N, C-alpha and C positions, 0 to 999 in steps of 0.2 A: 023471216031471217034477218039476224041481230047485226043493225048497228057496226059496220066494220071500223074500228078505232086500231089506229095505228099507234105503237104499244115499242116504247128502249127497255126489252129487260138489261137492266145491270148489272155487272156481273155472271154472264152468261158464260157457262162451261159446258165444254165437249162430254164432259162425265156423264154417263147415263145413270147415274147415282144420283147428283143436287140437283133441290128443289128446281135449278134456275133452268137447266138444261128441261126438264119435264114442262114450265111453266112455257116455254118456248115451244113445245110439240103441242101442249094442249089450243095455245096461242092460234098454233098454226092448224089444228085440229078445230074450229073454234070460226076458224076463217077470219083471224085478225088476223091487220098488219102487223108485220114483225118486224125489229132490227136487234140483233142478239149486240149485246156489249159485251168486250171480257176481258179477258187480262194474257188469253191467249187466243192466237186465232185458230179452227177448227170448224167444224161443219157440225149442224144439229137438223137434221133431217135434211130436206134443201138447202138451210141457210146457211147461210155462212156467220162465220162470230166477226170483228170487226172488233179491231184494239182499237184505243186512242176516245179522243173526244169530238166526232165528224160531224163535220156539222148536218143537221138532222130536219127536215119540214116537214109541218103538220103532226106535231107528238098530239094524240089527246093524252096518252100516260103515261108515267115512267116509273116501271116496276122494281123498285129495290131487291137484289140479292147479295147487298153487300153491307158488312158488317159496320156500327156505327162509328168504330176507328178509322175508317178508311175515306170513310163520306164527305168528308173534309174539301175535298180537293175535286172535288163534284159537285158539288155545293153552287155556283156561280155557272160552272156547263150546265146542269139542269133547270136552272130557273132560265137562261137562255133558250132554253128549246122552247121555252114559250107554252110546258102541260099546261092540259085542265088539273091535272090530280096528279100525287105522286101515290103508290103505293109500299108503304112499306111493311114489307111480311114479316111475319115470327125468326125473329133477330132480330130484325135492323133496324128497329123504332127508335127514332131518335129526335127525343123533344128539342133542340136547339134547334133542331136545321127544320124540323116542322114547323116550327114557329113562325123561322124566317121564309119559309114558304105561303105560311099563312098572310104573311106582311106585304107579300108579297103577288097575291092574291090568287094563290093557287091550291085545291084542297087539297090536306095528303090525308090521307086513309092510313090506321093501323089496322091488316086484315091480309089473308092467304089469296094472292090470286085466284089457284088455281081453285077454290074452294067458292071465291066470287063465281067464275067462269062457270063450274061446274053446276052450283046452282041457278045460272043463269042469270047474275045480277052483275053480269061485268058491263 
């Protein structure tokens, strides 16, 4: 079994056609700990979507599903979670934030989390 890594999915949506929704379900299928963080309350499988910027401990990965124009309000919050890495999924790449993460000792990765999971590279 792969190592369990607590992952925060930022931009989680209750809409099943959204990639953030599929990401939460895929993490659960791969037996990973997941925190769904979105703009609207709801459920993804049995996982409740949290709203706001709740304190979360022992975060391994933050997987971003919000565009770069909405990310700046989350910079300090994401850094405060002290993740090992932040995955910028397609359409979310943000060179400014990626540079800041590097300076903070957090690895920015421009990749599709779903592909990483499915290929066993997560």
